[in-house]
PAVEX-498883 format. One record per residue (C-alpha): x, z, y. Coordinates in pm, whole numbers, plus 50000, padded with zeros to 5 digits. Layout:
# PAVEX-498883
<rec><x>X</x><z>Z</z><y>Y</y></rec>
...
END
This chain:
# PAVEX-498883
<rec><x>50000</x><z>49999</z><y>49999</y></rec>
<rec><x>50149</x><z>49905</z><y>50329</y></rec>
<rec><x>50074</x><z>50088</z><y>50650</y></rec>
<rec><x>50058</x><z>49927</z><y>50989</y></rec>
<rec><x>50122</x><z>50136</z><y>51297</y></rec>
<rec><x>49872</x><z>50070</z><y>51569</y></rec>
<rec><x>49922</x><z>50167</z><y>51925</y></rec>
<rec><x>49607</x><z>50314</z><y>52046</y></rec>
<rec><x>49480</x><z>50150</z><y>52358</y></rec>
<rec><x>49245</x><z>50345</z><y>52564</y></rec>
<rec><x>49060</x><z>50259</z><y>52867</y></rec>
<rec><x>48943</x><z>50398</z><y>53170</y></rec>
<rec><x>48638</x><z>50297</z><y>53321</y></rec>
<rec><x>48605</x><z>49981</z><y>53454</y></rec>
<rec><x>48874</x><z>49769</z><y>53359</y></rec>
<rec><x>48991</x><z>50006</z><y>53136</y></rec>
<rec><x>48667</x><z>50008</z><y>52992</y></rec>
<rec><x>48700</x><z>49660</z><y>52993</y></rec>
<rec><x>48975</x><z>49583</z><y>52794</y></rec>
<rec><x>48970</x><z>49869</z><y>52694</y></rec>
<rec><x>49108</x><z>50062</z><y>52614</y></rec>
<rec><x>49359</x><z>49874</z><y>52590</y></rec>
<rec><x>49623</x><z>50005</z><y>52475</y></rec>
<rec><x>49847</x><z>50103</z><y>52222</y></rec>
<rec><x>49966</x><z>50440</z><y>52152</y></rec>
<rec><x>50232</x><z>50397</z><y>51903</y></rec>
<rec><x>50194</x><z>50644</z><y>51629</y></rec>
<rec><x>49849</x><z>50738</z><y>51739</y></rec>
<rec><x>49682</x><z>50564</z><y>51452</y></rec>
<rec><x>49816</x><z>50469</z><y>51115</y></rec>
<rec><x>49580</x><z>50249</z><y>50920</y></rec>
<rec><x>49635</x><z>50210</z><y>50548</y></rec>
<rec><x>49585</x><z>49849</z><y>50449</y></rec>
<rec><x>49482</x><z>49800</z><y>50090</y></rec>
<rec><x>49364</x><z>49470</z><y>49944</y></rec>
<rec><x>49119</x><z>49659</z><y>49730</y></rec>
<rec><x>48975</x><z>49925</z><y>49952</y></rec>
<rec><x>48884</x><z>49921</z><y>50321</y></rec>
<rec><x>49044</x><z>50174</z><y>50555</y></rec>
<rec><x>48834</x><z>50476</z><y>50634</y></rec>
<rec><x>48637</x><z>50434</z><y>50957</y></rec>
<rec><x>48766</x><z>50619</z><y>51261</y></rec>
<rec><x>48628</x><z>50973</z><y>51245</y></rec>
<rec><x>48380</x><z>50892</z><y>50971</y></rec>
<rec><x>48188</x><z>51202</z><y>50894</y></rec>
<rec><x>48035</x><z>51416</z><y>51165</y></rec>
<rec><x>48290</x><z>51581</z><y>51387</y></rec>
<rec><x>48202</x><z>51825</z><y>51654</y></rec>
<rec><x>48499</x><z>51918</z><y>51867</y></rec>
<rec><x>48823</x><z>51819</z><y>51701</y></rec>
<rec><x>49114</x><z>52048</z><y>51750</y></rec>
<rec><x>49322</x><z>51950</z><y>52050</y></rec>
<rec><x>49650</x><z>51801</z><y>51940</y></rec>
<rec><x>49970</x><z>51822</z><y>52130</y></rec>
<rec><x>49997</x><z>51556</z><y>52396</y></rec>
<rec><x>50183</x><z>51257</z><y>52250</y></rec>
<rec><x>50497</x><z>51130</z><y>52416</y></rec>
<rec><x>50457</x><z>50755</z><y>52386</y></rec>
<rec><x>50700</x><z>50496</z><y>52510</y></rec>
<rec><x>50690</x><z>50125</z><y>52583</y></rec>
<rec><x>50341</x><z>49968</z><y>52615</y></rec>
<rec><x>50177</x><z>50292</z><y>52507</y></rec>
<rec><x>50328</x><z>50486</z><y>52795</y></rec>
<rec><x>50258</x><z>50206</z><y>53042</y></rec>
<rec><x>49893</x><z>50177</z><y>52955</y></rec>
<rec><x>49824</x><z>50548</z><y>52920</y></rec>
<rec><x>49965</x><z>50604</z><y>53268</y></rec>
<rec><x>49746</x><z>50325</z><y>53402</y></rec>
<rec><x>49449</x><z>50471</z><y>53219</y></rec>
<rec><x>49505</x><z>50816</z><y>53361</y></rec>
<rec><x>49530</x><z>50673</z><y>53711</y></rec>
<rec><x>49206</x><z>50479</z><y>53667</y></rec>
<rec><x>49038</x><z>50791</z><y>53531</y></rec>
<rec><x>49143</x><z>50956</z><y>53854</y></rec>
<rec><x>48960</x><z>50687</z><y>54051</y></rec>
<rec><x>48655</x><z>50749</z><y>53836</y></rec>
<rec><x>48663</x><z>51122</z><y>53907</y></rec>
<rec><x>48709</x><z>51074</z><y>54282</y></rec>
<rec><x>48423</x><z>50828</z><y>54310</y></rec>
<rec><x>48170</x><z>50956</z><y>54056</y></rec>
<rec><x>48216</x><z>51331</z><y>54024</y></rec>
<rec><x>48106</x><z>51586</z><y>54286</y></rec>
<rec><x>48397</x><z>51827</z><y>54349</y></rec>
<rec><x>48163</x><z>52092</z><y>54491</y></rec>
<rec><x>47961</x><z>52115</z><y>54168</y></rec>
<rec><x>48195</x><z>51968</z><y>53910</y></rec>
<rec><x>47906</x><z>51748</z><y>53795</y></rec>
<rec><x>47851</x><z>51376</z><y>53775</y></rec>
<rec><x>47693</x><z>51226</z><y>54085</y></rec>
<rec><x>47351</x><z>51063</z><y>54061</y></rec>
<rec><x>47393</x><z>50683</z><y>54059</y></rec>
<rec><x>47185</x><z>50378</z><y>54134</y></rec>
<rec><x>47301</x><z>50029</z><y>54033</y></rec>
<rec><x>47633</x><z>50177</z><y>53937</y></rec>
<rec><x>47702</x><z>50328</z><y>54277</y></rec>
<rec><x>47682</x><z>50700</z><y>54370</y></rec>
<rec><x>47350</x><z>50745</z><y>54552</y></rec>
<rec><x>47324</x><z>51060</z><y>54763</y></rec>
<rec><x>46965</x><z>50975</z><y>54857</y></rec>
<rec><x>46838</x><z>50994</z><y>54499</y></rec>
<rec><x>46744</x><z>51329</z><y>54346</y></rec>
<rec><x>46763</x><z>51231</z><y>53980</y></rec>
<rec><x>46930</x><z>50981</z><y>53750</y></rec>
<rec><x>46688</x><z>50722</z><y>53616</y></rec>
<rec><x>46923</x><z>50483</z><y>53430</y></rec>
<rec><x>47176</x><z>50530</z><y>53149</y></rec>
<rec><x>47365</x><z>50201</z><y>53133</y></rec>
<rec><x>47588</x><z>50317</z><y>53418</y></rec>
<rec><x>47645</x><z>50653</z><y>53254</y></rec>
<rec><x>47778</x><z>50498</z><y>52936</y></rec>
<rec><x>48009</x><z>50277</z><y>53141</y></rec>
<rec><x>48162</x><z>50598</z><y>53275</y></rec>
<rec><x>48163</x><z>50777</z><y>52942</y></rec>
<rec><x>48320</x><z>50503</z><y>52725</y></rec>
<rec><x>48664</x><z>50489</z><y>52895</y></rec>
<rec><x>48679</x><z>50867</z><y>52917</y></rec>
<rec><x>48601</x><z>50878</z><y>52546</y></rec>
<rec><x>48883</x><z>50636</z><y>52468</y></rec>
<rec><x>49127</x><z>50839</z><y>52677</y></rec>
<rec><x>49024</x><z>51149</z><y>52487</y></rec>
<rec><x>49072</x><z>50979</z><y>52152</y></rec>
<rec><x>49412</x><z>50848</z><y>52259</y></rec>
<rec><x>49550</x><z>51171</z><y>52397</y></rec>
<rec><x>49339</x><z>51452</z><y>52246</y></rec>
<rec><x>49353</x><z>51604</z><y>52592</y></rec>
<rec><x>49079</x><z>51867</z><y>52617</y></rec>
<rec><x>49014</x><z>51777</z><y>52982</y></rec>
<rec><x>48873</x><z>51442</z><y>52878</y></rec>
<rec><x>48649</x><z>51602</z><y>52619</y></rec>
<rec><x>48521</x><z>51850</z><y>52874</y></rec>
<rec><x>48432</x><z>51562</z><y>53101</y></rec>
<rec><x>48222</x><z>51417</z><y>52820</y></rec>
<rec><x>48059</x><z>51756</z><y>52772</y></rec>
<rec><x>47966</x><z>51741</z><y>53140</y></rec>
<rec><x>47823</x><z>51391</z><y>53103</y></rec>
<rec><x>47603</x><z>51504</z><y>52814</y></rec>
<rec><x>47482</x><z>51803</z><y>53019</y></rec>
<rec><x>47402</x><z>51560</z><y>53302</y></rec>
<rec><x>47195</x><z>51345</z><y>53064</y></rec>
<rec><x>46999</x><z>51642</z><y>52931</y></rec>
<rec><x>46937</x><z>51773</z><y>53282</y></rec>
<rec><x>46790</x><z>51440</z><y>53395</y></rec>
<rec><x>46591</x><z>51319</z><y>53093</y></rec>
<rec><x>46346</x><z>51469</z><y>52843</y></rec>
<rec><x>46347</x><z>51383</z><y>52473</y></rec>
<rec><x>46038</x><z>51167</z><y>52527</y></rec>
<rec><x>46204</x><z>50974</z><y>52812</y></rec>
<rec><x>46512</x><z>50908</z><y>52601</y></rec>
<rec><x>46329</x><z>50799</z><y>52286</y></rec>
<rec><x>46017</x><z>50614</z><y>52404</y></rec>
<rec><x>45868</x><z>50440</z><y>52706</y></rec>
<rec><x>46034</x><z>50111</z><y>52618</y></rec>
<rec><x>46014</x><z>49860</z><y>52902</y></rec>
<rec><x>46057</x><z>50144</z><y>53153</y></rec>
<rec><x>46358</x><z>50343</z><y>53273</y></rec>
<rec><x>46583</x><z>50448</z><y>53116</y></rec>
<rec><x>46488</x><z>50209</z><y>52830</y></rec>
<rec><x>46425</x><z>49914</z><y>53059</y></rec>
<rec><x>46513</x><z>49636</z><y>52814</y></rec>
<rec><x>46676</x><z>49607</z><y>52475</y></rec>
<rec><x>47030</x><z>49617</z><y>52616</y></rec>
<rec><x>46965</x><z>49935</z><y>52815</y></rec>
<rec><x>46842</x><z>50105</z><y>52500</y></rec>
<rec><x>47147</x><z>49988</z><y>52307</y></rec>
<rec><x>47394</x><z>50107</z><y>52569</y></rec>
<rec><x>47215</x><z>50444</z><y>52576</y></rec>
<rec><x>47239</x><z>50473</z><y>52196</y></rec>
<rec><x>47613</x><z>50415</z><y>52223</y></rec>
<rec><x>47628</x><z>50692</z><y>52483</y></rec>
<rec><x>47448</x><z>50938</z><y>52258</y></rec>
<rec><x>47696</x><z>50875</z><y>51977</y></rec>
<rec><x>47987</x><z>50938</z><y>52212</y></rec>
<rec><x>47828</x><z>51262</z><y>52331</y></rec>
<rec><x>47767</x><z>51377</z><y>51977</y></rec>
<rec><x>48128</x><z>51324</z><y>51881</y></rec>
<rec><x>48253</x><z>51508</z><y>52190</y></rec>
<rec><x>48012</x><z>51802</z><y>52171</y></rec>
<rec><x>47889</x><z>51832</z><y>51814</y></rec>
<rec><x>47534</x><z>51871</z><y>51956</y></rec>
<rec><x>47298</x><z>51753</z><y>51681</y></rec>
<rec><x>47030</x><z>51702</z><y>51945</y></rec>
<rec><x>47219</x><z>51383</z><y>52033</y></rec>
<rec><x>47168</x><z>51265</z><y>51676</y></rec>
<rec><x>46798</x><z>51348</z><y>51689</y></rec>
<rec><x>46773</x><z>51147</z><y>52010</y></rec>
<rec><x>46963</x><z>50841</z><y>51890</y></rec>
<rec><x>46777</x><z>50815</z><y>51559</y></rec>
<rec><x>46433</x><z>50847</z><y>51720</y></rec>
<rec><x>46528</x><z>50607</z><y>51999</y></rec>
<rec><x>46658</x><z>50337</z><y>51763</y></rec>
<rec><x>46355</x><z>50364</z><y>51535</y></rec>
<rec><x>46123</x><z>50335</z><y>51834</y></rec>
<rec><x>46310</x><z>50041</z><y>51977</y></rec>
<rec><x>46305</x><z>49853</z><y>51646</y></rec>
<rec><x>45931</x><z>49900</z><y>51633</y></rec>
<rec><x>45874</x><z>49795</z><y>51993</y></rec>
<rec><x>46103</x><z>49491</z><y>52006</y></rec>
<rec><x>46067</x><z>49346</z><y>51655</y></rec>
<rec><x>45913</x><z>49003</z><y>51611</y></rec>
<rec><x>45655</x><z>49104</z><y>51356</y></rec>
<rec><x>45927</x><z>49211</z><y>51115</y></rec>
<rec><x>46285</x><z>49316</z><y>51189</y></rec>
<rec><x>46405</x><z>49029</z><y>50967</y></rec>
<rec><x>46281</x><z>48797</z><y>51246</y></rec>
<rec><x>46509</x><z>48965</z><y>51500</y></rec>
<rec><x>46440</x><z>49167</z><y>51813</y></rec>
<rec><x>46296</x><z>49033</z><y>52137</y></rec>
<rec><x>46506</x><z>49104</z><y>52446</y></rec>
<rec><x>46278</x><z>49133</z><y>52753</y></rec>
<rec><x>46137</x><z>49466</z><y>52865</y></rec>
<rec><x>45788</x><z>49328</z><y>52807</y></rec>
<rec><x>45820</x><z>49112</z><y>52494</y></rec>
<rec><x>45547</x><z>48875</z><y>52374</y></rec>
<rec><x>45437</x><z>49133</z><y>52117</y></rec>
<rec><x>45353</x><z>49369</z><y>52405</y></rec>
<rec><x>45182</x><z>49137</z><y>52652</y></rec>
<rec><x>45478</x><z>48933</z><y>52776</y></rec>
<rec><x>45411</x><z>48570</z><y>52862</y></rec>
<rec><x>45571</x><z>48262</z><y>52707</y></rec>
<rec><x>45881</x><z>48301</z><y>52922</y></rec>
<rec><x>45972</x><z>48619</z><y>52732</y></rec>
<rec><x>46007</x><z>48448</z><y>52396</y></rec>
<rec><x>46379</x><z>48483</z><y>52351</y></rec>
<rec><x>46624</x><z>48702</z><y>52159</y></rec>
<rec><x>46973</x><z>48790</z><y>52256</y></rec>
<rec><x>47330</x><z>48877</z><y>52172</y></rec>
<rec><x>47270</x><z>49191</z><y>52380</y></rec>
<rec><x>47130</x><z>49332</z><y>52055</y></rec>
<rec><x>47491</x><z>49422</z><y>51964</y></rec>
<rec><x>47455</x><z>49755</z><y>52145</y></rec>
<rec><x>47175</x><z>49900</z><y>51940</y></rec>
<rec><x>47297</x><z>49753</z><y>51609</y></rec>
<rec><x>47651</x><z>49884</z><y>51654</y></rec>
<rec><x>47518</x><z>50231</z><y>51746</y></rec>
<rec><x>47286</x><z>50235</z><y>51443</y></rec>
<rec><x>47572</x><z>50153</z><y>51207</y></rec>
<rec><x>47791</x><z>50417</z><y>51371</y></rec>
<rec><x>47510</x><z>50668</z><y>51323</y></rec>
<rec><x>47491</x><z>50588</z><y>50952</y></rec>
<rec><x>47868</x><z>50612</z><y>50915</y></rec>
<rec><x>47906</x><z>50945</z><y>51092</y></rec>
<rec><x>47604</x><z>51125</z><y>50946</y></rec>
<rec><x>47565</x><z>50986</z><y>50596</y></rec>
<rec><x>47198</x><z>50923</z><y>50681</y></rec>
<rec><x>47120</x><z>50566</z><y>50573</y></rec>
<rec><x>46752</x><z>50549</z><y>50677</y></rec>
<rec><x>46829</x><z>50311</z><y>50964</y></rec>
<rec><x>47055</x><z>50086</z><y>50758</y></rec>
<rec><x>46809</x><z>49843</z><y>50589</y></rec>
<rec><x>46639</x><z>49747</z><y>50915</y></rec>
<rec><x>46973</x><z>49732</z><y>51096</y></rec>
<rec><x>47120</x><z>49499</z><y>50836</y></rec>
<rec><x>46816</x><z>49273</z><y>50861</y></rec>
<rec><x>46854</x><z>49251</z><y>51239</y></rec>
<rec><x>47228</x><z>49191</z><y>51209</y></rec>
<rec><x>47167</x><z>48910</z><y>50960</y></rec>
<rec><x>46925</x><z>48743</z><y>51200</y></rec>
<rec><x>47199</x><z>48746</z><y>51462</y></rec>
<rec><x>47455</x><z>48594</z><y>51230</y></rec>
<rec><x>47215</x><z>48323</z><y>51122</y></rec>
<rec><x>47083</x><z>48225</z><y>51464</y></rec>
<rec><x>47359</x><z>48308</z><y>51716</y></rec>
<rec><x>47684</x><z>48225</z><y>51536</y></rec>
<rec><x>47822</x><z>47882</z><y>51622</y></rec>
<rec><x>47954</x><z>47794</z><y>51278</y></rec>
<rec><x>47759</x><z>47492</z><y>51157</y></rec>
<rec><x>47553</x><z>47187</z><y>51258</y></rec>
<rec><x>47184</x><z>47268</z><y>51303</y></rec>
<rec><x>46884</x><z>47052</z><y>51393</y></rec>
<rec><x>46581</x><z>47230</z><y>51542</y></rec>
<rec><x>46276</x><z>47006</z><y>51493</y></rec>
<rec><x>46080</x><z>46992</z><y>51819</y></rec>
<rec><x>46332</x><z>47233</z><y>51969</y></rec>
<rec><x>46339</x><z>47068</z><y>52312</y></rec>
<rec><x>46075</x><z>47143</z><y>52572</y></rec>
<rec><x>46009</x><z>46767</z><y>52577</y></rec>
<rec><x>45917</x><z>46783</z><y>52209</y></rec>
<rec><x>46232</x><z>46612</z><y>52086</y></rec>
<rec><x>46471</x><z>46754</z><y>51830</y></rec>
<rec><x>46754</x><z>46981</z><y>51941</y></rec>
<rec><x>47079</x><z>46902</z><y>51760</y></rec>
<rec><x>47361</x><z>47159</z><y>51780</y></rec>
<rec><x>47702</x><z>47059</z><y>51648</y></rec>
<rec><x>47946</x><z>47315</z><y>51793</y></rec>
<rec><x>48157</x><z>47499</z><y>51534</y></rec>
<rec><x>48388</x><z>47756</z><y>51689</y></rec>
<rec><x>48255</x><z>48084</z><y>51539</y></rec>
<rec><x>48169</x><z>48222</z><y>51883</y></rec>
<rec><x>47816</x><z>48350</z><y>51947</y></rec>
<rec><x>47540</x><z>48212</z><y>52166</y></rec>
<rec><x>47411</x><z>48457</z><y>52427</y></rec>
<rec><x>47039</x><z>48379</z><y>52394</y></rec>
<rec><x>46803</x><z>48211</z><y>52151</y></rec>
<rec><x>46454</x><z>48083</z><y>52239</y></rec>
<rec><x>46160</x><z>48078</z><y>51998</y></rec>
<rec><x>45879</x><z>47860</z><y>52134</y></rec>
<rec><x>46004</x><z>47962</z><y>52476</y></rec>
<rec><x>45769</x><z>47857</z><y>52752</y></rec>
<rec><x>46009</x><z>47869</z><y>53044</y></rec>
<rec><x>45982</x><z>47559</z><y>53270</y></rec>
<rec><x>46345</x><z>47608</z><y>53379</y></rec>
<rec><x>46470</x><z>47580</z><y>53021</y></rec>
<rec><x>46567</x><z>47263</z><y>52834</y></rec>
<rec><x>46520</x><z>47444</z><y>52503</y></rec>
<rec><x>46198</x><z>47575</z><y>52349</y></rec>
<rec><x>46342</x><z>47676</z><y>52014</y></rec>
<rec><x>46714</x><z>47717</z><y>51955</y></rec>
<rec><x>47022</x><z>47840</z><y>52145</y></rec>
<rec><x>46954</x><z>47834</z><y>52517</y></rec>
<rec><x>47184</x><z>47593</z><y>52705</y></rec>
<rec><x>47285</x><z>47438</z><y>52372</y></rec>
<rec><x>47352</x><z>47112</z><y>52558</y></rec>
<rec><x>47656</x><z>47270</z><y>52727</y></rec>
<rec><x>47833</x><z>47481</z><y>52464</y></rec>
<rec><x>48163</x><z>47486</z><y>52655</y></rec>
<rec><x>48005</x><z>47645</z><y>52963</y></rec>
<rec><x>48192</x><z>47973</z><y>52928</y></rec>
<rec><x>48333</x><z>48076</z><y>53262</y></rec>
<rec><x>48352</x><z>48359</z><y>53510</y></rec>
<rec><x>48012</x><z>48460</z><y>53652</y></rec>
<rec><x>47819</x><z>48240</z><y>53410</y></rec>
<rec><x>47830</x><z>48173</z><y>53038</y></rec>
<rec><x>47632</x><z>48058</z><y>52736</y></rec>
<rec><x>47817</x><z>48322</z><y>52535</y></rec>
<rec><x>47939</x><z>48673</z><y>52626</y></rec>
<rec><x>48272</x><z>48847</z><y>52583</y></rec>
<rec><x>48107</x><z>49181</z><y>52509</y></rec>
<rec><x>47884</x><z>49011</z><y>52251</y></rec>
<rec><x>48167</x><z>48850</z><y>52061</y></rec>
<rec><x>48365</x><z>49172</z><y>52064</y></rec>
<rec><x>48055</x><z>49364</z><y>51967</y></rec>
<rec><x>47990</x><z>49139</z><y>51669</y></rec>
<rec><x>48350</x><z>49189</z><y>51556</y></rec>
<rec><x>48305</x><z>49567</z><y>51581</y></rec>
<rec><x>47980</x><z>49551</z><y>51383</y></rec>
<rec><x>48150</x><z>49342</z><y>51110</y></rec>
<rec><x>48445</x><z>49581</z><y>51096</y></rec>
<rec><x>48211</x><z>49881</z><y>51062</y></rec>
<rec><x>48010</x><z>49715</z><y>50788</y></rec>
<rec><x>48334</x><z>49637</z><y>50602</y></rec>
<rec><x>48443</x><z>49999</z><y>50624</y></rec>
<rec><x>48097</x><z>50128</z><y>50539</y></rec>
<rec><x>48029</x><z>49906</z><y>50238</y></rec>
<rec><x>48371</x><z>49785</z><y>50124</y></rec>
<rec><x>48227</x><z>49430</z><y>50108</y></rec>
<rec><x>48508</x><z>49190</z><y>50200</y></rec>
<rec><x>48264</x><z>48933</z><y>50333</y></rec>
<rec><x>48243</x><z>49149</z><y>50643</y></rec>
<rec><x>48620</x><z>49163</z><y>50669</y></rec>
<rec><x>48631</x><z>48785</z><y>50653</y></rec>
<rec><x>48366</x><z>48758</z><y>50926</y></rec>
<rec><x>48546</x><z>49014</z><y>51150</y></rec>
<rec><x>48875</x><z>48826</z><y>51123</y></rec>
<rec><x>48700</x><z>48497</z><y>51196</y></rec>
<rec><x>48545</x><z>48651</z><y>51506</y></rec>
<rec><x>48887</x><z>48783</z><y>51613</y></rec>
<rec><x>49040</x><z>48440</z><y>51564</y></rec>
<rec><x>48755</x><z>48265</z><y>51739</y></rec>
<rec><x>48781</x><z>48486</z><y>52049</y></rec>
<rec><x>49158</x><z>48504</z><y>52075</y></rec>
<rec><x>49219</x><z>48137</z><y>51995</y></rec>
<rec><x>48943</x><z>47993</z><y>52213</y></rec>
<rec><x>49070</x><z>47816</z><y>52527</y></rec>
<rec><x>48728</x><z>47885</z><y>52676</y></rec>
<rec><x>48798</x><z>48259</z><y>52686</y></rec>
<rec><x>49155</x><z>48234</z><y>52816</y></rec>
<rec><x>49257</x><z>48226</z><y>53181</y></rec>
<rec><x>49632</x><z>48190</z><y>53137</y></rec>
<rec><x>49617</x><z>48443</z><y>52856</y></rec>
<rec><x>49372</x><z>48677</z><y>53033</y></rec>
<rec><x>49026</x><z>48725</z><y>52887</y></rec>
<rec><x>48753</x><z>48560</z><y>53094</y></rec>
<rec><x>48501</x><z>48811</z><y>53230</y></rec>
<rec><x>48223</x><z>48564</z><y>53171</y></rec>
<rec><x>47860</x><z>48652</z><y>53145</y></rec>
<rec><x>47802</x><z>49008</z><y>53257</y></rec>
<rec><x>48066</x><z>49183</z><y>53461</y></rec>
<rec><x>47873</x><z>49504</z><y>53418</y></rec>
<rec><x>47903</x><z>49504</z><y>53041</y></rec>
<rec><x>48180</x><z>49269</z><y>52935</y></rec>
<rec><x>48441</x><z>49541</z><y>52870</y></rec>
<rec><x>48210</x><z>49779</z><y>52688</y></rec>
<rec><x>48332</x><z>49699</z><y>52337</y></rec>
<rec><x>48699</x><z>49661</z><y>52426</y></rec>
<rec><x>48793</x><z>50010</z><y>52313</y></rec>
<rec><x>48616</x><z>49977</z><y>51979</y></rec>
<rec><x>48761</x><z>49626</z><y>51942</y></rec>
<rec><x>49109</x><z>49771</z><y>51976</y></rec>
<rec><x>49050</x><z>50063</z><y>51742</y></rec>
<rec><x>48835</x><z>49896</z><y>51479</y></rec>
<rec><x>48904</x><z>49522</z><y>51480</y></rec>
<rec><x>49270</x><z>49496</z><y>51574</y></rec>
<rec><x>49347</x><z>49752</z><y>51303</y></rec>
<rec><x>49190</x><z>49552</z><y>51021</y></rec>
<rec><x>49399</x><z>49415</z><y>50734</y></rec>
<rec><x>49480</x><z>49062</z><y>50844</y></rec>
<rec><x>49503</x><z>49136</z><y>51217</y></rec>
<rec><x>49854</x><z>49081</z><y>51357</y></rec>
<rec><x>50062</x><z>49225</z><y>51640</y></rec>
<rec><x>50014</x><z>48896</z><y>51819</y></rec>
<rec><x>49644</x><z>48971</z><y>51838</y></rec>
<rec><x>49728</x><z>49270</z><y>52062</y></rec>
<rec><x>49889</x><z>49048</z><y>52326</y></rec>
<rec><x>49565</x><z>48921</z><y>52475</y></rec>
<rec><x>49458</x><z>49279</z><y>52549</y></rec>
<rec><x>49797</x><z>49363</z><y>52695</y></rec>
<rec><x>49802</x><z>49055</z><y>52915</y></rec>
<rec><x>49450</x><z>49121</z><y>53041</y></rec>
<rec><x>49522</x><z>49485</z><y>53112</y></rec>
<rec><x>49835</x><z>49403</z><y>53308</y></rec>
<rec><x>49651</x><z>49137</z><y>53507</y></rec>
<rec><x>49374</x><z>49379</z><y>53596</y></rec>
<rec><x>49625</x><z>49640</z><y>53700</y></rec>
<rec><x>49809</x><z>49395</z><y>53921</y></rec>
<rec><x>49519</x><z>49202</z><y>54073</y></rec>
<rec><x>49197</x><z>49402</z><y>54069</y></rec>
<rec><x>49251</x><z>49746</z><y>54220</y></rec>
<rec><x>49100</x><z>49815</z><y>54564</y></rec>
<rec><x>49213</x><z>50067</z><y>54823</y></rec>
<rec><x>48904</x><z>50283</z><y>54773</y></rec>
<rec><x>48957</x><z>50319</z><y>54400</y></rec>
<rec><x>48733</x><z>50051</z><y>54256</y></rec>
<rec><x>48823</x><z>49742</z><y>54055</y></rec>
<rec><x>48727</x><z>49386</z><y>54127</y></rec>
<rec><x>48569</x><z>49200</z><y>53834</y></rec>
<rec><x>48791</x><z>48890</z><y>53845</y></rec>
<rec><x>49047</x><z>48996</z><y>53585</y></rec>
<rec><x>49273</x><z>48699</z><y>53646</y></rec>
<rec><x>49242</x><z>48715</z><y>54025</y></rec>
<rec><x>49035</x><z>48512</z><y>54272</y></rec>
<rec><x>48675</x><z>48576</z><y>54375</y></rec>
<rec><x>48468</x><z>48395</z><y>54112</y></rec>
<rec><x>48220</x><z>48679</z><y>54076</y></rec>
<rec><x>48208</x><z>48795</z><y>54437</y></rec>
<rec><x>48160</x><z>48444</z><y>54571</y></rec>
<rec><x>47830</x><z>48425</z><y>54385</y></rec>
<rec><x>47663</x><z>48668</z><y>54623</y></rec>
<rec><x>47535</x><z>48526</z><y>54952</y></rec>
<rec><x>47584</x><z>48807</z><y>55200</y></rec>
<rec><x>47870</x><z>49044</z><y>55261</y></rec>
<rec><x>47661</x><z>49354</z><y>55203</y></rec>
<rec><x>47516</x><z>49223</z><y>54880</y></rec>
<rec><x>47859</x><z>49113</z><y>54770</y></rec>
<rec><x>48001</x><z>49456</z><y>54834</y></rec>
<rec><x>47735</x><z>49652</z><y>54649</y></rec>
<rec><x>47730</x><z>49413</z><y>54359</y></rec>
<rec><x>48107</x><z>49405</z><y>54341</y></rec>
<rec><x>48128</x><z>49782</z><y>54337</y></rec>
<rec><x>47878</x><z>49792</z><y>54055</y></rec>
<rec><x>48055</x><z>49525</z><y>53855</y></rec>
<rec><x>48396</x><z>49673</z><y>53921</y></rec>
<rec><x>48283</x><z>50009</z><y>53812</y></rec>
<rec><x>48190</x><z>49875</z><y>53479</y></rec>
<rec><x>48405</x><z>49586</z><y>53452</y></rec>
<rec><x>48730</x><z>49725</z><y>53465</y></rec>
<rec><x>48919</x><z>50011</z><y>53588</y></rec>
<rec><x>49273</x><z>49921</z><y>53554</y></rec>
<rec><x>49393</x><z>49847</z><y>53241</y></rec>
<rec><x>49140</x><z>49718</z><y>53058</y></rec>
<rec><x>48945</x><z>49448</z><y>53123</y></rec>
END
């Protein structure tokens, strides 16, 4: 059995979150690679508050990125924590909002929690864990069990992606605090969301919009999405860390729908798939994933009624607009890696490595070696930390696969930091995202929001 040393890359909020983590902490993780048995999942089995280990003394890339991560975490604290109370500030659209009494959204909270979580896992520094304890207290202070687990289509469960991001948050908070209430919340929330968003049966996939056609939405809501990665990845993590498999059959059915309908791995003809009534023929084969899929979609702005939306322009993957999504491709790789570790079935290992190759080898996702922050600057880095820990550590991944993360992190560090401690969303430089907003004030607010979640320094 050969062991590969992985340098743990950990993020920091925005960019850090973004590429998360990022970063390699040599000697932080040793993954046993066996051709017969998958490595154990990170922290499989419920863990409450792991003992705090001595601070590692990394060198090389590990030291470089951990220092960048700590600096970015400092920006996060200065901008999002109230020094007078020691508590997280109430936010709106990703920006601290002094005029709002309570928090009503959770997507922005998970964007803060995820990089802090990765820094904690990288360093075992108790200060990071205590920050996560504070985030969980903030969530419980602002939301009831009913608000967290029902009311789909309304805050905080506005649409399927919001629910998925929240489920990821609850799993982070459980690991940091050991509070089983978080598990009660995430299980009830996922079960409720599957029931609300399913298209008759979970095997038919989940609708995306906050008011899907099964709950009174009009014909323009008939589409499903790669944003489903959030809730599916959290459900699998729940099964892995608790040993409770009740969610697994439905989750596998939803995942299989995504592989069948969103993966760009074969030629497909959709009879009557065009709004005009003609057939839609899709021939792209790069193993990336489509962002959205229509099913009898009645949207006058769409070319497609049934099939991948924007299937006529499969190479349209660029900053501030994309037919795919970086977070979605990374998220699918993470799901595949978790299923491999959970089941031992090597078909999932094969899929995870194909997703890794597709993303890292695609010229569409490379801006001079820097990942393209393509579809959603607010979410694109969300899976970077898990990608580093769970995909880049798979048997068959190589040290060369780490380089894209390193290059992106260094670019973010060099080109994206602002004087007031935020991070611009153009990871390779320029103003591709900010130029999309018509007025200076709108640009600023939107940029702050995107930067907050798109990449604190080192990550992406």
